[in-house]
mmCIF file of the protein (N, C-alpha, C, O) and its ligand, coordinates in Angstrom:
data_MODEL
# 
_entry.id   MODEL 
# 
loop_
_entity.id 
_entity.type 
_entity.pdbx_number_of_molecules 
1 polymer     1 
2 non-polymer 1 
# 
_entity_poly.entity_id                      1 
_entity_poly.type                           'polypeptide(L)' 
_entity_poly.nstd_linkage                   no 
_entity_poly.nstd_monomer                   no 
_entity_poly.pdbx_seq_one_letter_code       
;(UNK)(UNK)(UNK)(UNK)(UNK)(UNK)(UNK)(UNK)(UNK)(UNK)(UNK)(UNK)(UNK)(UNK)(UNK)(UNK)
(UNK)(UNK)(UNK)(UNK)(UNK)(UNK)(UNK)(UNK)(UNK)(UNK)(UNK)(UNK)(UNK)(UNK)(UNK)(UNK)
(UNK)(UNK)(UNK)(UNK)(UNK)(UNK)(UNK)(UNK)(UNK)(UNK)(UNK)(UNK)(UNK)(UNK)(UNK)(UNK)
(UNK)(UNK)(UNK)(UNK)(UNK)(UNK)
;
_entity_poly.pdbx_seq_one_letter_code_can   XXXXXXXXXXXXXXXXXXXXXXXXXXXXXXXXXXXXXXXXXXXXXXXXXXXXXX 
_entity_poly.pdbx_strand_id                 A 
# 
loop_
_entity_poly_seq.entity_id 
_entity_poly_seq.num 
_entity_poly_seq.mon_id 
_entity_poly_seq.hetero 
1 1  UNK n 
1 2  UNK n 
1 3  UNK n 
1 4  UNK n 
1 5  UNK n 
1 6  UNK n 
1 7  UNK n 
1 8  UNK n 
1 9  UNK n 
1 10 UNK n 
1 11 UNK n 
1 12 UNK n 
1 13 UNK n 
1 14 UNK n 
1 15 UNK n 
1 16 UNK n 
1 17 UNK n 
1 18 UNK n 
1 19 UNK n 
1 20 UNK n 
1 21 UNK n 
1 22 UNK n 
1 23 UNK n 
1 24 UNK n 
1 25 UNK n 
1 26 UNK n 
1 27 UNK n 
1 28 UNK n 
1 29 UNK n 
1 30 UNK n 
1 31 UNK n 
1 32 UNK n 
1 33 UNK n 
1 34 UNK n 
1 35 UNK n 
1 36 UNK n 
1 37 UNK n 
1 38 UNK n 
1 39 UNK n 
1 40 UNK n 
1 41 UNK n 
1 42 UNK n 
1 43 UNK n 
1 44 UNK n 
1 45 UNK n 
1 46 UNK n 
1 47 UNK n 
1 48 UNK n 
1 49 UNK n 
1 50 UNK n 
1 51 UNK n 
1 52 UNK n 
1 53 UNK n 
1 54 UNK n 
# 
loop_
_struct_asym.id 
_struct_asym.entity_id 
A 1 
B 2 
# 
loop_
_chem_comp.id 
_chem_comp.type 
_chem_comp.mon_nstd_flag 
UNK 'L-peptide linking' . 
ZN  non-polymer         . 
# 
_pdbx_entity_nonpoly.entity_id   2 
_pdbx_entity_nonpoly.name        ? 
_pdbx_entity_nonpoly.comp_id     ZN 
# 
_pdbx_nonpoly_scheme.asym_id         B 
_pdbx_nonpoly_scheme.entity_id       2 
_pdbx_nonpoly_scheme.mon_id          ZN 
_pdbx_nonpoly_scheme.ndb_seq_num     1 
_pdbx_nonpoly_scheme.pdb_seq_num     101 
_pdbx_nonpoly_scheme.auth_seq_num    101 
_pdbx_nonpoly_scheme.pdb_mon_id      ZN 
_pdbx_nonpoly_scheme.auth_mon_id     ZN 
_pdbx_nonpoly_scheme.pdb_strand_id   A 
_pdbx_nonpoly_scheme.pdb_ins_code    . 
# 
loop_
_atom_site.group_PDB 
_atom_site.id 
_atom_site.type_symbol 
_atom_site.label_atom_id 
_atom_site.label_alt_id 
_atom_site.label_comp_id 
_atom_site.label_asym_id 
_atom_site.label_entity_id 
_atom_site.label_seq_id 
_atom_site.pdbx_PDB_ins_code 
_atom_site.Cartn_x 
_atom_site.Cartn_y 
_atom_site.Cartn_z 
_atom_site.occupancy 
_atom_site.B_iso_or_equiv 
_atom_site.pdbx_formal_charge 
_atom_site.auth_seq_id 
_atom_site.auth_comp_id 
_atom_site.auth_asym_id 
_atom_site.auth_atom_id 
_atom_site.pdbx_PDB_model_num 
ATOM   1   N  N  . UNK A 1 1  ? 0.868   -1.236 0.099  1.00 0.00 ? 1   UNK A N  1 
ATOM   2   C  CA . UNK A 1 1  ? -0.028  0.034  0.071  1.00 0.00 ? 1   UNK A CA 1 
ATOM   3   C  C  . UNK A 1 1  ? 0.922   1.267  0.072  1.00 0.00 ? 1   UNK A C  1 
ATOM   4   O  O  . UNK A 1 1  ? 2.002   1.301  0.662  1.00 0.00 ? 1   UNK A O  1 
ATOM   5   N  N  . UNK A 1 2  ? 0.360   2.314  -0.695 1.00 0.00 ? 2   UNK A N  1 
ATOM   6   C  CA . UNK A 1 2  ? 1.128   3.515  -0.720 1.00 0.00 ? 2   UNK A CA 1 
ATOM   7   C  C  . UNK A 1 2  ? 1.234   4.309  0.688  1.00 0.00 ? 2   UNK A C  1 
ATOM   8   O  O  . UNK A 1 2  ? 0.332   4.254  1.524  1.00 0.00 ? 2   UNK A O  1 
ATOM   9   N  N  . UNK A 1 3  ? 2.354   5.009  0.856  1.00 0.00 ? 3   UNK A N  1 
ATOM   10  C  CA . UNK A 1 3  ? 2.508   5.780  1.949  1.00 0.00 ? 3   UNK A CA 1 
ATOM   11  C  C  . UNK A 1 3  ? 2.311   7.184  1.608  1.00 0.00 ? 3   UNK A C  1 
ATOM   12  O  O  . UNK A 1 3  ? 3.007   7.700  0.734  1.00 0.00 ? 3   UNK A O  1 
ATOM   13  N  N  . UNK A 1 4  ? 1.298   7.927  2.315  1.00 0.00 ? 4   UNK A N  1 
ATOM   14  C  CA . UNK A 1 4  ? 1.150   9.345  2.134  1.00 0.00 ? 4   UNK A CA 1 
ATOM   15  C  C  . UNK A 1 4  ? 1.811   10.299 3.246  1.00 0.00 ? 4   UNK A C  1 
ATOM   16  O  O  . UNK A 1 4  ? 1.886   10.052 4.449  1.00 0.00 ? 4   UNK A O  1 
ATOM   17  N  N  . UNK A 1 5  ? 2.217   11.301 2.658  1.00 0.00 ? 5   UNK A N  1 
ATOM   18  C  CA . UNK A 1 5  ? 2.897   12.203 3.753  1.00 0.00 ? 5   UNK A CA 1 
ATOM   19  C  C  . UNK A 1 5  ? 2.063   13.440 3.730  1.00 0.00 ? 5   UNK A C  1 
ATOM   20  O  O  . UNK A 1 5  ? 1.660   13.994 2.708  1.00 0.00 ? 5   UNK A O  1 
ATOM   21  N  N  . UNK A 1 6  ? 1.815   13.866 5.118  1.00 0.00 ? 6   UNK A N  1 
ATOM   22  C  CA . UNK A 1 6  ? 0.860   14.854 5.385  1.00 0.00 ? 6   UNK A CA 1 
ATOM   23  C  C  . UNK A 1 6  ? 1.546   15.956 6.333  1.00 0.00 ? 6   UNK A C  1 
ATOM   24  O  O  . UNK A 1 6  ? 2.450   15.606 7.092  1.00 0.00 ? 6   UNK A O  1 
ATOM   25  N  N  . UNK A 1 7  ? 1.163   17.129 6.289  1.00 0.00 ? 7   UNK A N  1 
ATOM   26  C  CA . UNK A 1 7  ? 1.595   18.015 7.107  1.00 0.00 ? 7   UNK A CA 1 
ATOM   27  C  C  . UNK A 1 7  ? 0.368   18.690 7.832  1.00 0.00 ? 7   UNK A C  1 
ATOM   28  O  O  . UNK A 1 7  ? -0.573  19.126 7.169  1.00 0.00 ? 7   UNK A O  1 
ATOM   29  N  N  . UNK A 1 8  ? 0.397   18.762 9.149  1.00 0.00 ? 8   UNK A N  1 
ATOM   30  C  CA . UNK A 1 8  ? -0.648  19.441 10.071 1.00 0.00 ? 8   UNK A CA 1 
ATOM   31  C  C  . UNK A 1 8  ? -0.531  20.772 9.881  1.00 0.00 ? 8   UNK A C  1 
ATOM   32  O  O  . UNK A 1 8  ? 0.584   21.281 9.994  1.00 0.00 ? 8   UNK A O  1 
ATOM   33  N  N  . UNK A 1 9  ? -1.606  21.524 9.575  1.00 0.00 ? 9   UNK A N  1 
ATOM   34  C  CA . UNK A 1 9  ? -1.453  22.945 9.638  1.00 0.00 ? 9   UNK A CA 1 
ATOM   35  C  C  . UNK A 1 9  ? -1.605  23.683 10.946 1.00 0.00 ? 9   UNK A C  1 
ATOM   36  O  O  . UNK A 1 9  ? -1.243  24.849 11.105 1.00 0.00 ? 9   UNK A O  1 
ATOM   37  N  N  . UNK A 1 10 ? -2.150  22.945 11.849 1.00 0.00 ? 10  UNK A N  1 
ATOM   38  C  CA . UNK A 1 10 ? -2.570  23.302 13.141 1.00 0.00 ? 10  UNK A CA 1 
ATOM   39  C  C  . UNK A 1 10 ? -1.311  23.224 13.963 1.00 0.00 ? 10  UNK A C  1 
ATOM   40  O  O  . UNK A 1 10 ? -1.152  24.173 14.731 1.00 0.00 ? 10  UNK A O  1 
ATOM   41  N  N  . UNK A 1 11 ? -0.368  22.276 13.961 1.00 0.00 ? 11  UNK A N  1 
ATOM   42  C  CA . UNK A 1 11 ? 0.710   22.075 14.919 1.00 0.00 ? 11  UNK A CA 1 
ATOM   43  C  C  . UNK A 1 11 ? 1.909   21.951 14.035 1.00 0.00 ? 11  UNK A C  1 
ATOM   44  O  O  . UNK A 1 11 ? 3.011   21.858 14.575 1.00 0.00 ? 11  UNK A O  1 
ATOM   45  N  N  . UNK A 1 12 ? 1.805   21.941 12.689 1.00 0.00 ? 12  UNK A N  1 
ATOM   46  C  CA . UNK A 1 12 ? 3.004   21.700 11.897 1.00 0.00 ? 12  UNK A CA 1 
ATOM   47  C  C  . UNK A 1 12 ? 3.789   20.437 11.955 1.00 0.00 ? 12  UNK A C  1 
ATOM   48  O  O  . UNK A 1 12 ? 4.977   20.360 11.640 1.00 0.00 ? 12  UNK A O  1 
ATOM   49  N  N  . UNK A 1 13 ? 3.094   19.504 12.355 1.00 0.00 ? 13  UNK A N  1 
ATOM   50  C  CA . UNK A 1 13 ? 3.911   18.183 12.502 1.00 0.00 ? 13  UNK A CA 1 
ATOM   51  C  C  . UNK A 1 13 ? 3.543   17.429 11.183 1.00 0.00 ? 13  UNK A C  1 
ATOM   52  O  O  . UNK A 1 13 ? 2.418   17.380 10.687 1.00 0.00 ? 13  UNK A O  1 
ATOM   53  N  N  . UNK A 1 14 ? 4.759   16.811 10.668 1.00 0.00 ? 14  UNK A N  1 
ATOM   54  C  CA . UNK A 1 14 ? 4.535   16.132 9.462  1.00 0.00 ? 14  UNK A CA 1 
ATOM   55  C  C  . UNK A 1 14 ? 4.544   14.492 9.955  1.00 0.00 ? 14  UNK A C  1 
ATOM   56  O  O  . UNK A 1 14 ? 5.236   13.985 10.837 1.00 0.00 ? 14  UNK A O  1 
ATOM   57  N  N  . UNK A 1 15 ? 3.551   13.859 9.089  1.00 0.00 ? 15  UNK A N  1 
ATOM   58  C  CA . UNK A 1 15 ? 3.604   12.619 9.438  1.00 0.00 ? 15  UNK A CA 1 
ATOM   59  C  C  . UNK A 1 15 ? 3.139   11.797 8.260  1.00 0.00 ? 15  UNK A C  1 
ATOM   60  O  O  . UNK A 1 15 ? 2.467   12.351 7.390  1.00 0.00 ? 15  UNK A O  1 
ATOM   61  N  N  . UNK A 1 16 ? 3.439   10.554 8.169  1.00 0.00 ? 16  UNK A N  1 
ATOM   62  C  CA . UNK A 1 16 ? 3.027   9.679  7.035  1.00 0.00 ? 16  UNK A CA 1 
ATOM   63  C  C  . UNK A 1 16 ? 2.052   8.538  7.343  1.00 0.00 ? 16  UNK A C  1 
ATOM   64  O  O  . UNK A 1 16 ? 2.223   7.885  8.372  1.00 0.00 ? 16  UNK A O  1 
ATOM   65  N  N  . UNK A 1 17 ? 1.118   8.279  6.577  1.00 0.00 ? 17  UNK A N  1 
ATOM   66  C  CA . UNK A 1 17 ? 0.250   7.281  6.847  1.00 0.00 ? 17  UNK A CA 1 
ATOM   67  C  C  . UNK A 1 17 ? 0.340   6.179  5.628  1.00 0.00 ? 17  UNK A C  1 
ATOM   68  O  O  . UNK A 1 17 ? 0.494   6.483  4.445  1.00 0.00 ? 17  UNK A O  1 
ATOM   69  N  N  . UNK A 1 18 ? 0.246   5.176  6.013  1.00 0.00 ? 18  UNK A N  1 
ATOM   70  C  CA . UNK A 1 18 ? -0.051  3.918  5.054  1.00 0.00 ? 18  UNK A CA 1 
ATOM   71  C  C  . UNK A 1 18 ? -1.550  3.779  4.801  1.00 0.00 ? 18  UNK A C  1 
ATOM   72  O  O  . UNK A 1 18 ? -2.215  3.363  5.750  1.00 0.00 ? 18  UNK A O  1 
ATOM   73  N  N  . UNK A 1 19 ? -2.135  4.046  3.741  1.00 0.00 ? 19  UNK A N  1 
ATOM   74  C  CA . UNK A 1 19 ? -3.519  3.945  3.439  1.00 0.00 ? 19  UNK A CA 1 
ATOM   75  C  C  . UNK A 1 19 ? -3.714  3.134  2.088  1.00 0.00 ? 19  UNK A C  1 
ATOM   76  O  O  . UNK A 1 19 ? -2.885  3.114  1.178  1.00 0.00 ? 19  UNK A O  1 
ATOM   77  N  N  . UNK A 1 20 ? -4.803  2.539  2.092  1.00 0.00 ? 20  UNK A N  1 
ATOM   78  C  CA . UNK A 1 20 ? -5.316  1.912  0.827  1.00 0.00 ? 20  UNK A CA 1 
ATOM   79  C  C  . UNK A 1 20 ? -5.803  3.161  0.053  1.00 0.00 ? 20  UNK A C  1 
ATOM   80  O  O  . UNK A 1 20 ? -6.065  4.239  0.587  1.00 0.00 ? 20  UNK A O  1 
ATOM   81  N  N  . UNK A 1 21 ? -5.896  2.876  -1.332 1.00 0.00 ? 21  UNK A N  1 
ATOM   82  C  CA . UNK A 1 21 ? -6.370  3.794  -2.174 1.00 0.00 ? 21  UNK A CA 1 
ATOM   83  C  C  . UNK A 1 21 ? -7.632  4.429  -1.789 1.00 0.00 ? 21  UNK A C  1 
ATOM   84  O  O  . UNK A 1 21 ? -7.815  5.646  -1.793 1.00 0.00 ? 21  UNK A O  1 
ATOM   85  N  N  . UNK A 1 22 ? -8.580  3.454  -1.422 1.00 0.00 ? 22  UNK A N  1 
ATOM   86  C  CA . UNK A 1 22 ? -10.046 3.715  -1.149 1.00 0.00 ? 22  UNK A CA 1 
ATOM   87  C  C  . UNK A 1 22 ? -9.942  4.712  0.068  1.00 0.00 ? 22  UNK A C  1 
ATOM   88  O  O  . UNK A 1 22 ? -10.546 5.784  0.091  1.00 0.00 ? 22  UNK A O  1 
ATOM   89  N  N  . UNK A 1 23 ? -9.122  4.262  1.074  1.00 0.00 ? 23  UNK A N  1 
ATOM   90  C  CA . UNK A 1 23 ? -9.037  5.088  2.265  1.00 0.00 ? 23  UNK A CA 1 
ATOM   91  C  C  . UNK A 1 23 ? -8.614  6.441  1.944  1.00 0.00 ? 23  UNK A C  1 
ATOM   92  O  O  . UNK A 1 23 ? -9.261  7.391  2.386  1.00 0.00 ? 23  UNK A O  1 
ATOM   93  N  N  . UNK A 1 24 ? -7.622  6.611  1.242  1.00 0.00 ? 24  UNK A N  1 
ATOM   94  C  CA . UNK A 1 24 ? -7.016  7.920  0.918  1.00 0.00 ? 24  UNK A CA 1 
ATOM   95  C  C  . UNK A 1 24 ? -8.133  8.705  0.073  1.00 0.00 ? 24  UNK A C  1 
ATOM   96  O  O  . UNK A 1 24 ? -8.229  9.903  0.340  1.00 0.00 ? 24  UNK A O  1 
ATOM   97  N  N  . UNK A 1 25 ? -8.928  8.228  -0.840 1.00 0.00 ? 25  UNK A N  1 
ATOM   98  C  CA . UNK A 1 25 ? -9.945  8.748  -1.413 1.00 0.00 ? 25  UNK A CA 1 
ATOM   99  C  C  . UNK A 1 25 ? -11.024 9.447  -0.529 1.00 0.00 ? 25  UNK A C  1 
ATOM   100 O  O  . UNK A 1 25 ? -11.545 10.514 -0.853 1.00 0.00 ? 25  UNK A O  1 
ATOM   101 N  N  . UNK A 1 26 ? -11.324 8.749  0.637  1.00 0.00 ? 26  UNK A N  1 
ATOM   102 C  CA . UNK A 1 26 ? -12.257 9.348  1.653  1.00 0.00 ? 26  UNK A CA 1 
ATOM   103 C  C  . UNK A 1 26 ? -11.771 10.478 2.423  1.00 0.00 ? 26  UNK A C  1 
ATOM   104 O  O  . UNK A 1 26 ? -12.488 11.163 3.152  1.00 0.00 ? 26  UNK A O  1 
ATOM   105 N  N  . UNK A 1 27 ? -10.427 10.661 2.222  1.00 0.00 ? 27  UNK A N  1 
ATOM   106 C  CA . UNK A 1 27 ? -9.887  11.943 2.820  1.00 0.00 ? 27  UNK A CA 1 
ATOM   107 C  C  . UNK A 1 27 ? -10.064 12.234 4.295  1.00 0.00 ? 27  UNK A C  1 
ATOM   108 O  O  . UNK A 1 27 ? -9.920  13.380 4.722  1.00 0.00 ? 27  UNK A O  1 
ATOM   109 N  N  . UNK A 1 28 ? -10.384 11.180 5.106  1.00 0.00 ? 28  UNK A N  1 
ATOM   110 C  CA . UNK A 1 28 ? -10.476 11.349 6.291  1.00 0.00 ? 28  UNK A CA 1 
ATOM   111 C  C  . UNK A 1 28 ? -9.138  11.280 7.186  1.00 0.00 ? 28  UNK A C  1 
ATOM   112 O  O  . UNK A 1 28 ? -8.901  10.244 7.809  1.00 0.00 ? 28  UNK A O  1 
ATOM   113 N  N  . UNK A 1 29 ? -8.345  12.276 7.245  1.00 0.00 ? 29  UNK A N  1 
ATOM   114 C  CA . UNK A 1 29 ? -7.078  12.259 7.889  1.00 0.00 ? 29  UNK A CA 1 
ATOM   115 C  C  . UNK A 1 29 ? -7.154  13.268 9.030  1.00 0.00 ? 29  UNK A C  1 
ATOM   116 O  O  . UNK A 1 29 ? -7.670  14.381 8.926  1.00 0.00 ? 29  UNK A O  1 
ATOM   117 N  N  . UNK A 1 30 ? -6.582  12.763 10.143 1.00 0.00 ? 30  UNK A N  1 
ATOM   118 C  CA . UNK A 1 30 ? -6.406  13.592 11.294 1.00 0.00 ? 30  UNK A CA 1 
ATOM   119 C  C  . UNK A 1 30 ? -5.161  13.615 11.779 1.00 0.00 ? 30  UNK A C  1 
ATOM   120 O  O  . UNK A 1 30 ? -4.548  12.551 11.695 1.00 0.00 ? 30  UNK A O  1 
ATOM   121 N  N  . UNK A 1 31 ? -4.499  14.718 12.363 1.00 0.00 ? 31  UNK A N  1 
ATOM   122 C  CA . UNK A 1 31 ? -3.464  14.723 12.850 1.00 0.00 ? 31  UNK A CA 1 
ATOM   123 C  C  . UNK A 1 31 ? -3.058  13.857 14.070 1.00 0.00 ? 31  UNK A C  1 
ATOM   124 O  O  . UNK A 1 31 ? -3.709  14.089 15.089 1.00 0.00 ? 31  UNK A O  1 
ATOM   125 N  N  . UNK A 1 32 ? -2.100  12.898 14.153 1.00 0.00 ? 32  UNK A N  1 
ATOM   126 C  CA . UNK A 1 32 ? -1.924  11.987 15.252 1.00 0.00 ? 32  UNK A CA 1 
ATOM   127 C  C  . UNK A 1 32 ? -1.566  12.811 16.498 1.00 0.00 ? 32  UNK A C  1 
ATOM   128 O  O  . UNK A 1 32 ? -1.690  12.326 17.623 1.00 0.00 ? 32  UNK A O  1 
ATOM   129 N  N  . UNK A 1 33 ? -1.165  13.940 16.311 1.00 0.00 ? 33  UNK A N  1 
ATOM   130 C  CA . UNK A 1 33 ? -0.646  14.458 17.667 1.00 0.00 ? 33  UNK A CA 1 
ATOM   131 C  C  . UNK A 1 33 ? -1.772  15.380 18.118 1.00 0.00 ? 33  UNK A C  1 
ATOM   132 O  O  . UNK A 1 33 ? -2.162  15.325 19.284 1.00 0.00 ? 33  UNK A O  1 
ATOM   133 N  N  . UNK A 1 34 ? -2.325  16.250 17.216 1.00 0.00 ? 34  UNK A N  1 
ATOM   134 C  CA . UNK A 1 34 ? -3.336  17.268 18.059 1.00 0.00 ? 34  UNK A CA 1 
ATOM   135 C  C  . UNK A 1 34 ? -4.748  16.973 17.444 1.00 0.00 ? 34  UNK A C  1 
ATOM   136 O  O  . UNK A 1 34 ? -5.639  17.782 17.704 1.00 0.00 ? 34  UNK A O  1 
ATOM   137 N  N  . UNK A 1 35 ? -5.043  15.873 16.640 1.00 0.00 ? 35  UNK A N  1 
ATOM   138 C  CA . UNK A 1 35 ? -6.294  15.313 16.246 1.00 0.00 ? 35  UNK A CA 1 
ATOM   139 C  C  . UNK A 1 35 ? -6.784  16.415 15.241 1.00 0.00 ? 35  UNK A C  1 
ATOM   140 O  O  . UNK A 1 35 ? -7.924  16.162 14.849 1.00 0.00 ? 35  UNK A O  1 
ATOM   141 N  N  . UNK A 1 36 ? -6.304  17.456 14.761 1.00 0.00 ? 36  UNK A N  1 
ATOM   142 C  CA . UNK A 1 36 ? -6.703  18.301 14.004 1.00 0.00 ? 36  UNK A CA 1 
ATOM   143 C  C  . UNK A 1 36 ? -7.154  17.782 12.586 1.00 0.00 ? 36  UNK A C  1 
ATOM   144 O  O  . UNK A 1 36 ? -6.571  16.780 12.172 1.00 0.00 ? 36  UNK A O  1 
ATOM   145 N  N  . UNK A 1 37 ? -8.059  18.312 11.852 1.00 0.00 ? 37  UNK A N  1 
ATOM   146 C  CA . UNK A 1 37 ? -8.479  17.885 10.613 1.00 0.00 ? 37  UNK A CA 1 
ATOM   147 C  C  . UNK A 1 37 ? -7.737  18.799 9.568  1.00 0.00 ? 37  UNK A C  1 
ATOM   148 O  O  . UNK A 1 37 ? -7.757  18.562 8.360  1.00 0.00 ? 37  UNK A O  1 
ATOM   149 N  N  . UNK A 1 38 ? -7.088  19.854 10.133 1.00 0.00 ? 38  UNK A N  1 
ATOM   150 C  CA . UNK A 1 38 ? -6.373  20.721 9.172  1.00 0.00 ? 38  UNK A CA 1 
ATOM   151 C  C  . UNK A 1 38 ? -5.035  20.049 8.621  1.00 0.00 ? 38  UNK A C  1 
ATOM   152 O  O  . UNK A 1 38 ? -3.938  20.414 9.046  1.00 0.00 ? 38  UNK A O  1 
ATOM   153 N  N  . UNK A 1 39 ? -5.153  19.194 7.794  1.00 0.00 ? 39  UNK A N  1 
ATOM   154 C  CA . UNK A 1 39 ? -3.926  18.487 7.335  1.00 0.00 ? 39  UNK A CA 1 
ATOM   155 C  C  . UNK A 1 39 ? -4.029  18.642 5.790  1.00 0.00 ? 39  UNK A C  1 
ATOM   156 O  O  . UNK A 1 39 ? -5.063  18.528 5.132  1.00 0.00 ? 39  UNK A O  1 
ATOM   157 N  N  . UNK A 1 40 ? -2.758  18.926 5.313  1.00 0.00 ? 40  UNK A N  1 
ATOM   158 C  CA . UNK A 1 40 ? -2.686  18.781 3.869  1.00 0.00 ? 40  UNK A CA 1 
ATOM   159 C  C  . UNK A 1 40 ? -1.681  17.854 3.348  1.00 0.00 ? 40  UNK A C  1 
ATOM   160 O  O  . UNK A 1 40 ? -0.658  17.697 4.014  1.00 0.00 ? 40  UNK A O  1 
ATOM   161 N  N  . UNK A 1 41 ? -1.834  17.214 2.238  1.00 0.00 ? 41  UNK A N  1 
ATOM   162 C  CA . UNK A 1 41 ? -1.057  16.242 1.808  1.00 0.00 ? 41  UNK A CA 1 
ATOM   163 C  C  . UNK A 1 41 ? 0.318   16.814 1.176  1.00 0.00 ? 41  UNK A C  1 
ATOM   164 O  O  . UNK A 1 41 ? 0.330   17.860 0.528  1.00 0.00 ? 41  UNK A O  1 
ATOM   165 N  N  . UNK A 1 42 ? 1.346   16.124 1.393  1.00 0.00 ? 42  UNK A N  1 
ATOM   166 C  CA . UNK A 1 42 ? 2.483   16.640 0.936  1.00 0.00 ? 42  UNK A CA 1 
ATOM   167 C  C  . UNK A 1 42 ? 2.774   15.634 -0.322 1.00 0.00 ? 42  UNK A C  1 
ATOM   168 O  O  . UNK A 1 42 ? 2.676   14.418 -0.159 1.00 0.00 ? 42  UNK A O  1 
ATOM   169 N  N  . UNK A 1 43 ? 3.118   16.173 -1.521 1.00 0.00 ? 43  UNK A N  1 
ATOM   170 C  CA . UNK A 1 43 ? 3.170   15.514 -2.693 1.00 0.00 ? 43  UNK A CA 1 
ATOM   171 C  C  . UNK A 1 43 ? 4.612   14.849 -2.655 1.00 0.00 ? 43  UNK A C  1 
ATOM   172 O  O  . UNK A 1 43 ? 5.623   15.550 -2.616 1.00 0.00 ? 43  UNK A O  1 
ATOM   173 N  N  . UNK A 1 44 ? 4.653   13.583 -2.667 1.00 0.00 ? 44  UNK A N  1 
ATOM   174 C  CA . UNK A 1 44 ? 5.985   13.030 -2.715 1.00 0.00 ? 44  UNK A CA 1 
ATOM   175 C  C  . UNK A 1 44 ? 5.792   11.821 -3.723 1.00 0.00 ? 44  UNK A C  1 
ATOM   176 O  O  . UNK A 1 44 ? 5.310   10.725 -3.440 1.00 0.00 ? 44  UNK A O  1 
ATOM   177 N  N  . UNK A 1 45 ? 6.278   12.251 -4.988 1.00 0.00 ? 45  UNK A N  1 
ATOM   178 C  CA . UNK A 1 45 ? 6.431   11.199 -6.031 1.00 0.00 ? 45  UNK A CA 1 
ATOM   179 C  C  . UNK A 1 45 ? 7.378   10.093 -5.913 1.00 0.00 ? 45  UNK A C  1 
ATOM   180 O  O  . UNK A 1 45 ? 7.236   8.948  -6.341 1.00 0.00 ? 45  UNK A O  1 
ATOM   181 N  N  . UNK A 1 46 ? 8.380   10.601 -5.265 1.00 0.00 ? 46  UNK A N  1 
ATOM   182 C  CA . UNK A 1 46 ? 9.437   9.565  -5.162 1.00 0.00 ? 46  UNK A CA 1 
ATOM   183 C  C  . UNK A 1 46 ? 9.458   8.975  -3.586 1.00 0.00 ? 46  UNK A C  1 
ATOM   184 O  O  . UNK A 1 46 ? 8.753   9.514  -2.732 1.00 0.00 ? 46  UNK A O  1 
ATOM   185 N  N  . UNK A 1 47 ? 10.162  8.035  -3.324 1.00 0.00 ? 47  UNK A N  1 
ATOM   186 C  CA . UNK A 1 47 ? 10.414  7.687  -1.962 1.00 0.00 ? 47  UNK A CA 1 
ATOM   187 C  C  . UNK A 1 47 ? 11.470  8.327  -1.414 1.00 0.00 ? 47  UNK A C  1 
ATOM   188 O  O  . UNK A 1 47 ? 12.575  7.791  -1.336 1.00 0.00 ? 47  UNK A O  1 
ATOM   189 N  N  . UNK A 1 48 ? 11.225  9.490  -1.003 1.00 0.00 ? 48  UNK A N  1 
ATOM   190 C  CA . UNK A 1 48 ? 12.288  10.327 -0.536 1.00 0.00 ? 48  UNK A CA 1 
ATOM   191 C  C  . UNK A 1 48 ? 12.599  9.995  1.134  1.00 0.00 ? 48  UNK A C  1 
ATOM   192 O  O  . UNK A 1 48 ? 11.839  10.069 2.100  1.00 0.00 ? 48  UNK A O  1 
ATOM   193 N  N  . UNK A 1 49 ? 13.747  9.680  1.062  1.00 0.00 ? 49  UNK A N  1 
ATOM   194 C  CA . UNK A 1 49 ? 14.315  9.185  2.552  1.00 0.00 ? 49  UNK A CA 1 
ATOM   195 C  C  . UNK A 1 49 ? 14.786  10.358 3.030  1.00 0.00 ? 49  UNK A C  1 
ATOM   196 O  O  . UNK A 1 49 ? 15.932  10.619 2.664  1.00 0.00 ? 49  UNK A O  1 
ATOM   197 N  N  . UNK A 1 50 ? 14.189  11.250 3.825  1.00 0.00 ? 50  UNK A N  1 
ATOM   198 C  CA . UNK A 1 50 ? 14.901  12.360 4.387  1.00 0.00 ? 50  UNK A CA 1 
ATOM   199 C  C  . UNK A 1 50 ? 14.882  12.160 5.916  1.00 0.00 ? 50  UNK A C  1 
ATOM   200 O  O  . UNK A 1 50 ? 13.820  12.136 6.538  1.00 0.00 ? 50  UNK A O  1 
ATOM   201 N  N  . UNK A 1 51 ? 15.859  12.043 6.392  1.00 0.00 ? 51  UNK A N  1 
ATOM   202 C  CA . UNK A 1 51 ? 16.054  11.856 7.846  1.00 0.00 ? 51  UNK A CA 1 
ATOM   203 C  C  . UNK A 1 51 ? 16.190  13.212 8.507  1.00 0.00 ? 51  UNK A C  1 
ATOM   204 O  O  . UNK A 1 51 ? 17.302  13.722 8.646  1.00 0.00 ? 51  UNK A O  1 
ATOM   205 N  N  . UNK A 1 52 ? 14.997  13.848 8.947  1.00 0.00 ? 52  UNK A N  1 
ATOM   206 C  CA . UNK A 1 52 ? 15.178  15.206 9.711  1.00 0.00 ? 52  UNK A CA 1 
ATOM   207 C  C  . UNK A 1 52 ? 15.369  15.091 11.048 1.00 0.00 ? 52  UNK A C  1 
ATOM   208 O  O  . UNK A 1 52 ? 14.573  14.450 11.734 1.00 0.00 ? 52  UNK A O  1 
ATOM   209 N  N  . UNK A 1 53 ? 16.397  15.670 11.546 1.00 0.00 ? 53  UNK A N  1 
ATOM   210 C  CA . UNK A 1 53 ? 16.733  15.733 12.978 1.00 0.00 ? 53  UNK A CA 1 
ATOM   211 C  C  . UNK A 1 53 ? 16.740  17.233 13.414 1.00 0.00 ? 53  UNK A C  1 
ATOM   212 O  O  . UNK A 1 53 ? 17.812  17.838 13.397 1.00 0.00 ? 53  UNK A O  1 
ATOM   213 N  N  . UNK A 1 54 ? 15.675  17.815 13.777 1.00 0.00 ? 54  UNK A N  1 
ATOM   214 C  CA . UNK A 1 54 ? 15.629  19.108 14.141 1.00 0.00 ? 54  UNK A CA 1 
ATOM   215 C  C  . UNK A 1 54 ? 15.536  19.346 15.703 1.00 0.00 ? 54  UNK A C  1 
ATOM   216 O  O  . UNK A 1 54 ? 15.489  20.491 16.152 1.00 0.00 ? 54  UNK A O  1 
HETATM 217 ZN ZN . ZN  B 2 .  ? -1.585  18.549 14.556 1.00 0.00 2 101 ZN  A ZN 1 
# 
């Protein structure tokens, strides 16, 4: 199943979800940190392995 990258606009947390295509189509994504629904998908066409240590 594909992995989708999201950014929460409420708390700025980036997270990834493994969703089936049908789950993704429903678009019901909430931030795992603050439960906000103000999340936007980050378009990642490639399997970008970015290890961010901030
Ligand atoms: Zn959040």
